[in-house]
Backbone bond lengths (Angstrom), bond angles and torsions (degrees), N, CA, C in turn:
res aa  C-N    CA-C-N  psi(-1)  N-CA   C-N-CA  omega(-1)  CA-C   N-CA-C  phi
1 X - - - 1.471 - - 1.516 109.73 -
2 X 1.316 115.50 134.52 1.453 120.53 177.97 1.520 108.56 -88.12
3 X 1.315 116.29 105.48 1.460 120.67 -175.80 1.524 113.15 -74.99
4 X 1.340 117.76 -4.57 1.454 120.09 -179.45 1.532 112.22 -86.02
5 X 1.341 116.54 -10.29 1.463 119.88 -179.65 1.526 109.93 -73.04
6 X 1.315 116.61 132.34 1.459 121.76 178.91 1.526 109.21 -89.73
7 X 1.325 115.47 105.43 1.463 121.14 -179.27 1.524 112.29 -103.45
8 X 1.336 116.77 18.83 1.456 119.32 -178.27 1.526 110.91 -66.17
9 X 1.315 115.34 146.22 1.454 121.74 179.70 1.526 109.07 -81.63
10 X 1.303 116.31 132.20 1.453 120.65 -177.99 1.523 110.95 -70.75
11 X 1.320 116.08 139.27 1.463 121.21 177.34 1.526 110.13 -79.09
12 X 1.310 114.85 146.95 1.465 119.75 175.26 1.528 108.00 -80.99
13 X 1.314 115.51 111.66 1.465 120.15 -173.04 1.524 111.75 -118.59
14 X 1.332 114.62 130.02 1.454 122.67 175.54 1.529 109.35 -116.41
15 X 1.303 115.69 141.74 1.457 121.37 168.42 1.522 107.45 -119.03
16 X 1.318 116.60 127.27 1.459 121.94 178.71 1.522 108.84 -111.05
17 X 1.319 116.07 119.35 1.459 120.79 178.01 1.516 107.67 -94.86
18 X 1.318 114.79 102.98 1.455 121.86 -174.31 1.510 109.77 121.27
19 X 1.321 116.89 120.08 1.471 121.43 -176.20 1.522 111.58 -119.71
20 X 1.318 116.00 31.42 1.463 119.91 178.27 1.512 111.98 -84.46
21 X 1.332 115.79 -154.47 1.464 120.29 -178.75 1.530 111.61 -57.23
22 X 1.313 116.43 -49.01 1.458 120.65 -176.59 1.519 110.89 -68.99
23 X 1.325 117.47 -49.83 1.461 120.97 -178.01 1.513 113.30 -60.83
24 X 1.324 116.79 -42.04 1.464 119.79 -178.00 1.526 111.43 -66.56
25 X 1.334 117.39 -40.21 1.460 119.50 179.21 1.521 111.48 -72.21
26 X 1.320 117.08 -32.32 1.463 119.66 173.71 1.521 110.04 -64.04
27 X 1.322 116.43 -43.36 1.465 120.27 178.47 1.512 112.10 -62.46
28 X 1.337 116.46 -42.03 1.463 118.67 179.79 1.523 111.48 -66.45
29 X 1.337 116.99 -38.00 1.471 119.95 178.00 1.522 110.53 -61.89
30 X 1.312 116.94 -41.52 1.472 120.77 178.36 1.527 111.11 -63.10
31 X 1.332 116.07 -40.24 1.465 120.42 -179.71 1.523 111.21 -70.88
32 X 1.328 116.28 -47.08 1.465 120.50 -175.35 1.519 112.14 -65.16
33 X 1.337 116.37 -33.00 1.460 119.97 -178.74 1.529 112.71 -89.99
34 X 1.294 117.11 3.50 1.460 120.11 175.34 1.514 114.46 70.22
35 X 1.323 116.91 26.73 1.459 119.99 -177.32 1.521 112.59 -86.79
36 X 1.310 116.64 -21.24 1.464 120.82 -176.15 1.514 110.94 -122.93
37 X 1.311 115.65 148.69 1.460 121.52 170.18 1.521 111.29 -107.01
38 X 1.321 115.90 -16.85 1.452 121.24 175.92 1.525 108.84 -145.39
39 X 1.323 116.48 128.79 1.458 123.28 178.12 1.515 108.18 -126.77
40 X 1.314 116.28 127.15 1.461 121.55 179.74 1.527 108.91 -120.37
41 X 1.326 116.34 126.52 1.457 121.68 175.77 1.522 109.70 -98.19
42 X 1.326 115.02 133.95 1.460 121.52 173.34 1.519 107.79 -122.88
43 X 1.328 116.60 130.35 1.455 119.88 179.78 1.519 108.26 -153.38
44 X 1.328 115.73 147.99 1.452 119.63 176.90 1.529 110.48 -61.84
45 X 1.331 115.95 -27.78 1.466 122.33 172.96 1.523 107.27 -90.40
46 X 1.321 116.78 89.18 1.463 121.45 -173.55 1.521 111.88 -62.71
47 X 1.317 116.98 -34.91 1.467 120.27 179.90 1.524 110.67 -65.06
48 X 1.326 115.87 -39.35 1.466 119.44 179.08 1.515 110.62 -67.75
49 X 1.336 116.99 -42.43 1.466 120.46 178.59 1.527 109.97 -59.54
50 X 1.322 116.55 -43.04 1.463 120.76 179.24 1.527 110.59 -62.72
51 X 1.329 116.68 -44.75 1.464 120.77 -176.64 1.528 111.62 -67.12
52 X 1.336 117.50 -42.05 1.458 120.46 178.02 1.525 110.58 -62.85
53 X 1.327 116.10 -44.40 1.462 120.21 -179.98 1.519 110.86 -62.08
54 X 1.333 116.22 -44.34 1.464 120.09 -178.41 1.526 111.30 -65.12
55 X 1.316 116.22 -39.84 1.460 120.71 -179.82 1.531 110.69 -62.36
56 X 1.340 116.31 -45.71 1.468 119.78 178.87 1.521 110.48 -68.02
57 X 1.333 117.26 -39.92 1.469 120.81 -179.57 1.528 110.54 -61.13
58 X 1.327 116.46 -38.99 1.465 119.50 177.74 1.523 111.71 -59.97
59 X 1.324 116.75 -35.58 1.462 120.24 -177.65 1.523 112.46 -70.78
60 X 1.334 117.69 -21.58 1.458 120.55 -173.40 1.530 113.00 -69.95
61 X 1.316 117.31 -16.55 1.470 120.05 175.86 1.528 109.91 -57.72
62 X 1.333 116.67 -32.55 1.458 121.78 -175.95 1.526 113.01 -108.47
63 X 1.334 116.00 13.21 1.461 120.27 174.17 1.526 109.54 -97.18
64 X 1.327 118.30 153.30 1.470 120.54 -177.10 1.524 114.03 -74.16
65 X 1.350 117.55 -9.60 1.463 120.21 -177.62 1.525 109.50 -123.63
66 X 1.309 116.15 138.04 1.460 119.82 176.80 1.521 109.48 -78.74
67 X 1.313 115.87 134.68 1.456 121.29 175.33 1.528 108.69 -148.19
68 X 1.305 116.31 136.29 1.460 121.72 175.29 1.525 108.32 -93.65
69 X 1.315 115.82 127.44 1.463 120.91 -178.79 1.525 108.41 -123.67
70 X 1.313 116.25 129.06 1.465 119.54 -176.84 1.523 110.73 -152.36
71 X 1.325 115.16 166.41 1.460 121.35 170.64 1.517 107.66 -92.68
72 X 1.333 116.35 149.31 1.460 118.87 -178.12 1.514 111.70 -152.26
73 X 1.322 115.06 -156.41 1.463 120.69 178.43 1.532 108.57 -138.19
74 X 1.317 116.28 -174.49 1.458 119.92 -172.00 1.526 114.08 -68.11
75 X 1.307 117.79 -16.02 1.471 118.84 175.02 1.523 111.06 -67.98
76 X 1.341 116.71 -21.35 1.468 120.62 178.64 1.522 112.06 -71.12
77 X 1.325 117.74 -12.94 1.454 121.23 -178.31 1.526 111.76 -75.06
78 X 1.331 117.12 -25.82 1.467 121.87 -170.98 1.522 113.52 -47.29
79 X 1.330 117.92 -45.84 1.461 121.23 -174.09 1.529 112.66 -111.61
80 X 1.333 116.93 19.12 1.465 120.00 -179.85 1.526 110.50 -76.17
81 X 1.315 115.92 147.03 1.468 121.18 174.85 1.520 110.98 -79.45
82 X 1.323 115.33 -43.83 1.465 120.76 -177.83 1.522 109.47 -134.52
83 X 1.304 115.32 132.60 1.455 121.68 172.90 1.521 107.95 -109.04
84 X 1.322 115.92 128.30 1.460 121.73 178.65 1.518 108.31 -108.86
85 X 1.319 116.33 122.44 1.466 121.27 178.08 1.519 107.73 -97.02
86 X 1.309 116.29 115.18 1.469 120.74 -175.46 1.525 109.77 -141.07
87 X 1.334 115.31 46.13 1.459 121.51 -178.78 1.518 109.60 -112.74
88 X 1.333 115.49 158.73 1.453 120.05 177.49 1.513 111.80 121.88
89 X 1.320 116.90 167.56 1.466 121.03 -175.68 1.522 113.21 -76.09
90 X 1.310 115.29 152.07 1.459 121.01 172.13 1.524 109.35 -86.59
91 X 1.335 118.51 142.81 1.466 119.24 175.57 1.519 110.45 -71.37
92 X 1.320 116.35 153.34 1.461 118.94 170.62 1.522 108.75 -97.23
93 X 1.310 116.25 178.59 1.465 119.93 -173.50 1.536 113.16 -69.09
94 X 1.334 116.70 -10.77 1.459 120.51 178.19 1.524 112.27 -99.43
95 X 1.325 117.07 7.27 1.447 121.92 -178.66 1.526 110.68 -121.93
96 X 1.326 115.90 159.91 1.457 121.08 164.08 1.521 106.98 -98.10
97 X 1.330 116.64 170.79 1.464 119.12 175.79 1.527 110.59 -59.86
98 X 1.333 115.60 -37.59 1.461 119.50 -178.37 1.519 111.95 -65.32
99 X 1.327 117.05 -26.01 1.460 120.55 179.19 1.524 112.89 -66.10
100 X 1.315 117.07 -18.11 1.469 120.50 -179.99 1.529 112.15 -89.73
101 X 1.337 117.15 5.05 1.468 120.81 -173.29 1.525 112.77 -55.49
102 X 1.330 117.50 -50.84 1.456 120.39 -176.42 1.513 112.70 -59.65
103 X 1.325 116.56 -45.50 1.467 120.32 -179.11 1.527 111.20 -66.51
104 X 1.335 116.70 -38.03 1.462 119.91 -179.95 1.524 111.23 -69.17
105 X 1.342 117.21 -38.42 1.469 120.43 178.65 1.526 110.49 -60.08
106 X 1.317 117.44 -39.89 1.462 119.91 178.93 1.525 111.30 -61.65
107 X 1.322 116.49 -37.80 1.471 120.70 176.59 1.528 110.00 -68.22
108 X 1.336 116.00 -41.44 1.464 120.83 -176.47 1.526 112.52 -66.74
109 X 1.311 117.99 -32.56 1.464 120.33 -179.85 1.518 111.44 -56.51
110 X 1.316 116.62 -45.42 1.465 120.54 179.50 1.522 111.15 -69.19
111 X 1.335 116.92 -42.04 1.459 121.02 -179.30 1.524 111.21 -63.38
112 X 1.325 116.61 -45.81 1.467 121.17 -178.25 1.522 110.99 -63.24
113 X 1.321 116.83 -41.72 1.478 120.51 178.18 1.527 110.72 -58.96
114 X 1.322 116.45 -40.61 1.464 120.42 -179.26 1.526 111.81 -73.01
115 X 1.334 117.68 -35.50 1.465 120.44 177.39 1.523 110.38 -64.15
116 X 1.331 116.18 -37.89 1.468 120.64 -178.88 1.523 112.24 -58.92
117 X 1.313 116.97 -26.12 1.462 121.12 -178.31 1.526 112.90 -92.17
118 X 1.326 116.82 15.91 1.460 121.49 176.47 1.524 109.65 -112.00
119 X 1.326 115.65 176.33 1.462 121.87 178.14 1.530 111.86 -103.52
120 X 1.313 116.57 16.24 1.467 121.37 -175.40 1.526 111.59 -60.95
121 X 1.337 116.42 133.67 1.465 121.20 174.42 1.523 111.68 -141.53
122 X 1.334 115.89 26.80 1.459 120.64 -179.22 1.520 112.15 -89.01
123 X 1.316 115.54 -154.82 1.462 122.46 -179.44 1.528 109.09 -94.95
124 X 1.323 116.00 135.59 1.460 121.23 176.27 1.522 108.80 -107.00
125 X 1.336 115.45 128.21 1.464 121.21 173.68 1.525 106.92 -118.58
126 X 1.307 116.26 116.97 1.459 120.41 -179.67 1.521 110.22 -99.15
127 X 1.347 115.57 133.37 1.459 120.17 173.41 1.526 110.96 -125.99
128 X 1.344 116.94 10.83 1.461 121.21 175.31 1.525 109.31 -77.61
129 X 1.315 116.37 138.33 1.463 121.77 -178.25 1.523 112.68 -95.44
130 X 1.344 117.10 153.54 1.468 127.92 -4.64 1.526 110.45 -69.85
131 X 1.314 115.87 116.53 1.459 123.30 -161.87 1.519 114.91 -56.03
132 X 1.318 117.65 -47.58 1.460 120.81 -174.16 1.524 111.48 -68.80
133 X 1.323 116.25 -43.87 1.469 120.87 -179.50 1.524 110.77 -68.57
134 X 1.315 117.18 -42.48 1.468 120.06 179.85 1.526 110.85 -65.18
135 X 1.319 118.01 -38.29 1.465 120.63 177.53 1.522 110.54 -61.51
136 X 1.325 116.41 -44.53 1.466 121.01 178.10 1.529 110.44 -62.97
137 X 1.311 116.77 -40.80 1.463 122.12 179.68 1.530 111.09 -62.39
138 X 1.329 116.85 -45.97 1.468 120.77 178.89 1.516 110.13 -62.98
139 X 1.334 116.28 -44.64 1.467 120.55 -179.65 1.525 110.93 -59.10
140 X 1.316 116.31 -42.75 1.457 121.23 -179.38 1.527 111.45 -66.43
141 X 1.307 116.98 -48.99 1.466 120.92 -175.08 1.530 112.77 -69.81
142 X 1.326 116.80 -29.15 1.468 120.43 176.68 1.522 111.72 -89.54
143 X 1.342 116.38 -9.80 1.471 121.18 -173.52 1.521 109.77 52.39
144 X 1.338 114.85 48.48 1.461 122.30 -172.31 1.527 110.14 -94.49
145 X 1.327 115.96 148.97 1.459 121.65 175.85 1.530 108.50 -57.47
146 X 1.342 118.67 116.39 1.470 120.11 -175.58 1.521 113.99 -61.44
147 X 1.321 117.92 -20.25 1.456 119.53 177.70 1.530 111.70 -74.54
148 X 1.340 116.27 -13.04 1.461 120.50 -176.02 1.526 112.77 -110.28
149 X 1.331 116.29 9.60 1.463 120.01 173.69 1.516 109.13 -136.33
150 X 1.315 116.09 121.70 1.463 122.84 -176.41 1.521 109.16 -137.42
151 X 1.320 115.35 172.87 1.460 120.39 172.31 1.519 109.40 -126.53
152 X 1.317 115.61 149.08 1.470 119.79 173.15 1.525 110.47 -61.78
153 X 1.322 117.85 -34.19 1.462 124.41 173.43 1.527 112.49 41.02
154 X 1.332 118.25 -114.53 1.470 119.58 -174.18 1.530 113.89 -88.02
155 X 1.326 117.51 13.25 1.467 118.81 171.42 1.522 109.76 -53.67
156 X 1.323 115.93 -45.11 1.460 120.96 -179.92 1.530 111.58 -75.53
157 X 1.333 117.21 -40.17 1.468 119.78 177.64 1.524 111.06 -60.12
158 X 1.326 115.97 -37.82 1.468 119.86 179.33 1.520 110.69 -66.94
159 X 1.329 116.69 -35.92 1.465 119.75 175.94 1.528 110.49 -64.74
160 X 1.322 115.84 -41.08 1.470 119.73 178.04 1.523 111.06 -65.14
161 X 1.311 115.93 -38.81 1.468 120.52 177.35 1.523 110.54 -62.85
162 X 1.323 116.83 -45.58 1.467 120.36 -179.79 1.524 110.93 -63.75
163 X 1.328 116.38 -36.12 1.466 119.15 176.32 1.522 110.50 -63.46
164 X 1.333 117.04 -44.10 1.463 120.89 -178.99 1.532 111.13 -62.35
165 X 1.333 116.56 -41.96 1.469 120.26 178.06 1.520 110.19 -65.89
166 X 1.326 115.99 -42.52 1.463 121.31 179.97 1.519 111.43 -58.08
167 X 1.316 115.98 -44.70 1.461 120.15 -179.92 1.532 111.41 -65.09
168 X 1.326 116.87 -31.30 1.466 121.07 -177.39 1.522 112.84 -77.99
169 X 1.341 117.86 -29.86 1.469 120.09 -174.45 1.528 112.94 -115.75
170 X 1.341 116.40 -2.96 1.468 121.63 178.27 1.531 112.40 59.96
171 X 1.325 115.31 44.28 1.467 122.65 173.27 1.519 107.33 -128.17
172 X 1.315 116.60 138.44 1.459 120.41 -176.50 1.522 111.23 -55.65
173 X 1.334 114.85 138.18 1.470 120.74 -175.97 1.525 113.32 -62.21
174 X 1.327 117.55 -23.27 1.466 120.03 179.39 1.531 111.93 -73.32
175 X 1.316 116.67 -13.47 1.466 120.92 176.56 1.524 111.76 -94.29
176 X 1.333 115.69 4.29 1.463 121.76 -176.77 1.527 108.74 -113.03
177 X 1.325 116.74 130.06 1.463 121.27 174.55 1.521 108.26 -113.72
178 X 1.333 114.82 111.44 1.459 121.03 -178.58 1.518 108.18 -150.06
179 X 1.322 116.47 138.34 1.458 120.82 -176.73 1.525 111.28 -122.28
180 X 1.331 114.92 131.95 1.459 120.17 162.56 1.522 105.86 -85.45
181 X 1.324 116.57 133.48 1.461 121.05 -172.83 1.528 111.31 -125.04
182 X 1.322 115.00 162.69 1.454 120.39 177.75 1.504 111.63 88.84
183 X 1.319 116.87 -124.21 1.460 122.82 -175.30 1.524 111.90 -84.27
184 X 1.322 115.70 141.89 1.466 120.55 165.33 1.525 105.80 -80.27
185 X 1.324 114.48 74.69 1.452 119.64 -174.48 1.509 111.00 176.75
186 X 1.315 115.82 -156.97 1.457 121.65 -169.14 1.521 113.92 -68.80
187 X 1.335 118.51 -26.73 1.470 119.66 -175.77 1.529 113.41 -91.88
188 X 1.327 116.94 4.39 1.467 118.97 179.97 1.521 110.89 -59.61
189 X 1.330 116.14 156.66 1.462 121.05 -179.74 1.516 109.72 -138.69
190 X 1.336 115.55 168.98 1.465 121.46 179.10 1.522 108.57 -119.82
191 X 1.315 116.41 128.60 1.470 120.82 175.65 1.528 107.87 -85.55
192 X 1.341 115.63 80.13 1.468 120.36 -173.86 1.526 112.46 -61.72
193 X 1.324 117.31 -29.04 1.466 119.68 -178.63 1.519 112.20 -67.90
194 X 1.337 117.62 -12.13 1.470 121.43 179.51 1.528 112.54 -106.67
195 X 1.319 117.76 -1.32 1.466 121.32 -178.27 1.528 109.83 -73.52
196 X 1.325 115.97 134.76 1.459 120.71 179.03 1.524 111.18 -129.82
197 X 1.329 114.45 149.52 1.471 122.43 173.43 1.521 106.27 -116.30
198 X 1.315 116.49 113.90 1.470 121.25 -176.66 1.528 111.53 53.18
199 X 1.306 115.70 34.56 1.456 120.88 176.56 1.518 114.96 91.46
200 X 1.340 117.43 -8.92 1.470 120.13 -178.97 1.528 109.40 -98.97
201 X 1.338 118.08 132.76 1.462 120.38 -179.29 1.526 112.30 -57.20
202 X 1.304 115.83 136.01 1.459 120.96 179.20 1.520 111.15 -60.27
203 X 1.319 117.44 -39.19 1.466 120.26 -179.83 1.526 111.79 -59.68
204 X 1.336 117.40 -35.23 1.472 120.39 176.91 1.524 110.44 -68.09
205 X 1.335 115.74 -43.10 1.461 119.62 179.28 1.521 111.12 -63.54
206 X 1.325 117.59 -34.20 1.459 121.27 179.49 1.528 111.54 -66.55
207 X 1.307 117.02 -27.30 1.459 121.00 177.34 1.528 112.11 -81.41
208 X 1.337 116.36 -25.33 1.461 120.61 -171.44 1.524 114.73 -97.60
209 X 1.355 117.26 -32.53 1.458 119.42 -172.13 1.528 110.90 -129.66
210 X 1.313 114.72 140.06 1.463 121.02 -173.06 1.526 112.67 -62.37
211 X 1.331 117.21 -41.14 1.465 118.13 -175.02 1.526 111.93 -64.11
212 X 1.322 116.48 -28.75 1.462 119.89 177.60 1.529 110.89 -81.15
213 X 1.322 116.54 -34.28 1.466 120.41 -177.26 1.525 111.72 -65.46
214 X 1.326 116.95 -22.49 1.460 121.56 -178.29 1.529 113.23 -85.52
215 X 1.310 117.36 -3.04 1.461 120.08 -177.98 1.528 111.44 -64.79
216 X 1.322 115.01 135.32 1.463 121.43 173.93 1.533 106.87 -98.02
217 X 1.322 115.94 97.91 1.459 120.22 -173.12 1.533 112.59 -65.21
218 X 1.314 116.26 -35.00 1.469 119.27 178.07 1.520 111.38 -64.83
219 X 1.320 115.80 -40.41 1.456 120.05 179.34 1.524 111.02 -67.57
220 X 1.332 116.75 -39.91 1.460 119.71 178.29 1.533 111.13 -64.79
221 X 1.327 116.76 -41.99 1.469 120.42 177.54 1.521 110.15 -61.78
222 X 1.320 115.80 -39.10 1.462 120.13 179.92 1.523 111.49 -67.15
223 X 1.336 117.07 -36.50 1.469 119.93 177.34 1.523 110.71 -63.73
224 X 1.319 116.43 -39.37 1.463 119.16 176.29 1.514 111.46 -65.17
225 X 1.330 115.97 -41.70 1.468 121.59 -179.06 1.527 111.32 -67.49
226 X 1.336 116.01 -40.17 1.461 120.25 -173.79 1.518 113.56 -90.49
227 X 1.323 117.30 -1.35 1.464 120.09 -176.33 1.513 113.49 -56.27
228 X 1.321 115.95 -42.75 1.457 119.64 -179.34 1.515 113.00 -65.30
229 X 1.338 115.85 -34.21 1.464 119.75 -179.70 1.521 111.31 -71.07
230 X 1.328 116.47 -31.11 1.469 119.22 176.16 1.524 110.28 -64.21
231 X 1.338 115.53 -41.38 1.464 120.21 178.30 1.528 109.84 -67.57
232 X 1.336 116.13 -46.75 1.464 121.17 -178.27 1.524 111.52 -59.89
233 X 1.341 115.96 -41.74 1.450 119.73 -178.98 1.514 113.27 -66.00
234 X 1.313 117.35 -28.92 1.463 120.98 -177.54 1.509 115.00 -88.97
235 X 1.361 117.17 -31.21 1.477 118.95 -174.37 1.523 114.31 -134.21
236 X 1.335 117.14 -1.24 1.462 119.13 173.85 1.505 116.13 91.73
237 X 1.332 117.88 -13.88 1.468 120.65 178.14 1.521 109.32 -165.95
238 X 1.322 115.69 156.15 1.464 120.67 171.03 1.515 107.54 -95.49
239 X 1.333 116.58 142.17 1.470 119.31 -172.95 1.528 112.31 -140.01
240 X 1.318 117.09 -62.43 1.463 120.49 -172.66 1.529 112.03 -67.91
241 X 1.330 116.39 -42.80 1.466 119.47 -179.08 1.509 112.25 -62.50
242 X 1.332 117.17 -47.85 1.455 119.91 -178.51 1.526 111.01 -70.34
243 X 1.328 117.17 -34.65 1.457 119.74 177.81 1.513 111.88 -62.06
244 X 1.330 116.23 -43.98 1.456 120.58 179.70 1.524 111.48 -71.35
245 X 1.324 117.18 -35.52 1.466 120.37 176.96 1.519 110.70 -63.39
246 X 1.324 116.04 -42.66 1.467 120.11 176.59 1.512 110.68 -60.24
247 X 1.315 116.97 -43.64 1.463 120.92 179.51 1.525 111.27 -62.42
248 X 1.326 117.36 -37.47 1.458 121.23 -179.65 1.529 111.08 -65.03
249 X 1.329 115.94 -42.99 1.468 120.26 177.78 1.524 110.11 -66.86
250 X 1.325 117.20 -42.70 1.460 121.09 179.67 1.520 111.90 -62.11
251 X 1.337 117.15 -39.08 1.466 120.86 178.68 1.524 110.83 -62.63
252 X 1.311 116.43 -43.17 1.462 120.23 179.91 1.514 111.29 -59.84
253 X 1.338 116.52 -36.84 1.464 121.21 -179.92 1.527 110.89 -76.00
254 X 1.313 116.93 -54.64 1.466 120.93 -175.07 1.523 112.93 -62.71
255 X 1.323 116.03 -38.46 1.465 120.33 -177.45 1.518 112.79 -89.44
256 X 1.328 116.21 3.96 1.464 121.45 178.34 1.524 110.03 52.25
257 X 1.336 115.54 49.39 1.467 120.85 -170.85 1.532 113.65 -75.98
258 X 1.318 117.50 -20.18 1.476 120.89 -173.06 1.534 108.84 55.76
259 X 1.308 114.27 43.00 1.459 121.23 -175.39 1.523 110.79 -96.48
260 X 1.328 115.53 145.87 1.458 120.89 177.95 1.524 109.57 -91.74
261 X 1.336 115.44 123.71 1.456 121.42 176.16 1.535 108.70 -138.29
262 X 1.329 117.20 149.46 1.465 119.50 176.90 1.524 110.38 -80.30
263 X 1.306 117.21 100.55 1.459 122.98 -178.52 1.525 109.01 -128.62
264 X 1.316 115.54 161.00 1.457 119.64 178.83 1.524 109.12 -83.21
265 X 1.325 115.06 122.20 1.464 122.00 -177.55 1.524 109.05 -131.69
266 X 1.314 114.98 162.61 1.459 121.03 178.82 1.520 109.64 -77.87
267 X 1.320 115.82 122.11 1.463 121.02 179.42 1.526 109.67 -96.54
268 X 1.314 115.00 128.53 1.464 121.37 -179.30 1.536 108.56 -131.75
269 X 1.323 115.08 63.81 1.456 121.14 -178.00 1.518 113.15 110.89
270 X 1.328 116.96 -26.62 1.465 120.05 177.92 1.535 109.43 -64.03
271 X 1.316 115.49 142.25 1.466 122.51 -178.85 1.540 111.78 58.32
272 X 1.329 116.75 18.57 1.460 120.64 -179.05 1.513 113.79 73.02
273 X 1.325 117.19 15.92 1.460 122.05 -176.95 1.535 110.68 -114.96
274 X 1.334 115.52 145.64 1.458 120.32 176.49 1.523 110.11 -135.11
275 X 1.325 114.57 150.20 1.468 123.21 176.20 1.524 112.44 52.74
276 X 1.323 115.26 51.15 1.459 120.31 175.76 1.523 108.44 -151.09
277 X 1.320 115.81 143.38 1.461 121.09 170.21 1.526 107.83 -93.61
278 X 1.321 116.36 126.89 1.462 121.71 178.63 1.518 108.67 -147.06
279 X 1.312 115.64 153.15 1.458 119.85 -177.62 1.523 110.70 -84.69
280 X 1.323 115.32 121.68 1.467 123.86 177.49 1.529 107.56 -145.11
281 X 1.333 118.73 163.33 1.464 119.17 176.01 1.528 110.51 -64.34
282 X 1.320 115.91 129.72 1.463 120.79 -179.60 1.522 109.74 -138.00
283 X 1.325 115.71 146.86 1.465 121.98 176.76 1.518 107.90 -86.14
284 X 1.350 116.01 122.95 1.454 121.33 -176.88 1.523 111.07 -111.48
285 X 1.327 115.14 138.95 1.456 121.51 177.00 1.516 110.15 -148.63
286 X 1.311 115.80 -164.97 1.458 121.66 -172.75 1.530 113.60 -60.83
287 X 1.312 116.91 -28.11 1.459 120.62 -179.66 1.520 112.76 -98.22
288 X 1.318 116.94 11.37 1.447 120.59 178.72 1.514 112.05 100.48
289 X 1.327 116.50 -129.04 1.466 121.82 -177.14 1.521 109.31 -81.18
290 X 1.329 116.75 115.40 1.462 121.66 -179.97 1.525 112.07 -92.47
291 X 1.319 116.09 -32.69 1.462 120.45 -176.14 1.513 108.95 -162.35
292 X 1.309 116.28 145.56 1.458 122.09 174.24 1.522 108.13 -106.23
293 X 1.319 115.81 125.07 1.467 121.17 -179.84 1.524 108.98 -88.58
294 X 1.324 116.45 122.47 1.467 120.31 178.80 1.522 109.93 -96.39
295 X 1.312 116.02 111.93 1.457 122.12 178.76 1.522 110.35 -75.42
296 X 1.314 115.67 149.07 1.464 121.04 177.56 1.523 109.36 -87.85
297 X 1.314 115.60 83.56 1.464 120.15 -179.34 1.526 110.55 -82.70
298 X 1.337 115.96 152.71 1.457 119.16 175.48 1.530 109.56 -78.62
299 X 1.315 116.63 175.96 1.465 121.03 -172.99 1.523 112.45 -61.07
300 X 1.324 117.18 -41.37 1.467 120.57 -179.32 1.528 110.43 -66.12
301 X 1.325 116.15 -40.37 1.466 120.08 178.98 1.521 111.40 -65.82
302 X 1.318 116.96 -39.86 1.461 120.81 177.12 1.522 110.39 -61.02
303 X 1.313 115.59 -40.68 1.459 120.44 179.80 1.528 110.88 -62.06
304 X 1.326 116.32 -44.10 1.463 120.91 179.41 1.525 111.41 -66.85
305 X 1.323 116.11 -40.60 1.471 119.98 178.97 1.525 110.22 -64.36
306 X 1.309 117.22 -44.63 1.461 121.16 179.54 1.526 111.14 -61.82
307 X 1.324 116.30 -38.77 1.468 120.38 178.79 1.525 110.67 -64.34
308 X 1.323 116.63 -39.62 1.456 120.72 177.61 1.527 110.58 -63.41
309 X 1.319 116.47 -42.65 1.471 120.23 178.75 1.524 110.98 -63.34
310 X 1.323 117.71 -36.01 1.458 120.88 178.70 1.521 111.00 -64.39
311 X 1.326 116.77 -38.37 1.462 120.74 176.40 1.525 110.33 -58.67
312 X 1.318 116.24 -44.36 1.472 120.17 -177.47 1.522 111.43 -72.41
313 X 1.331 117.68 -36.14 1.465 120.34 177.73 1.523 110.83 -62.45
314 X 1.317 116.88 -45.20 1.461 121.03 -178.82 1.528 111.16 -63.54
315 X 1.318 116.42 -41.78 1.463 119.49 -178.72 1.525 111.26 -74.35
316 X 1.325 117.97 -30.02 1.454 120.53 174.59 1.530 110.32 -65.06
317 X 1.322 117.04 -41.21 1.469 120.40 177.09 1.528 110.36 -62.56
318 X 1.321 116.47 -39.09 1.465 120.12 175.71 1.522 110.91 -62.97
319 X 1.333 116.61 -41.95 1.461 120.97 -178.76 1.519 111.47 -60.95
320 X 1.319 117.37 -39.88 1.466 121.04 -179.36 1.521 112.36 -65.53
321 X 1.318 116.96 -22.15 1.473 121.17 -179.50 1.518 112.55 -90.74
322 X 1.318 116.40 -8.36 1.477 120.14 -176.54 1.524 112.01 -79.47
């Protein structure tokens, strides 16, 4: 036996750029669910990054999984498995997510420059808003493999949509498959023709049973779209939902689950779209995006999806000029 061979098991390491409300809750979700063995926070406010890390680290004494949580710098990115970008301003109630584009781009310029000077080659998950456009911007500026950079995007919107449907029909949301698609924002849409309850198309159930026939699909889609604003209006930021959504996407990648989740991915011909990041069902594994699932949407749904993609294309072009 050659005793010089290093057979040590690699630690699961995350670096989170941004230690605010969103970043801290994402970090705690990763720790609480046992997905990480090392979490490093990086923030321009070094004191805040240190305090968030210490607070989460203190909690790990009573968690079932050991995890080291600390504040660090960009050199910590070199050997990370997953980098989570969660920096930038929160919108106020008079803004859309897209309205924060200019301010977020200014933050991203500094972050991207610093990432370029590292040896990082892992998976990037962006949760900074406007999520789809910022993900495309980072991918472009880093010249990164688009299969290895995604956004949680409508992962959370889809959860909100499923909750709204669940409340309307009194069936557990885990038995409902429904996706919000396109933008993580105002132009998102729902492919209702693909929604199923326990595997049965919703449209069929609407023809067969009265309680389904009374559903107001526009109102349900709006509840999914407006869910984040309800949270923002009451407490100033969304935290638990996005933290858990990030953890769900990270689990699919780290555990090589080959799981389908609605995330923002680079479209290159899929859905008739090119050179745009949009949220669609995608198979996720250890190398990032393994496959994009193309849903059979009806003509009206295709029109809405295409319109959403146009919104993101226009704003991406604006971002490149900033």
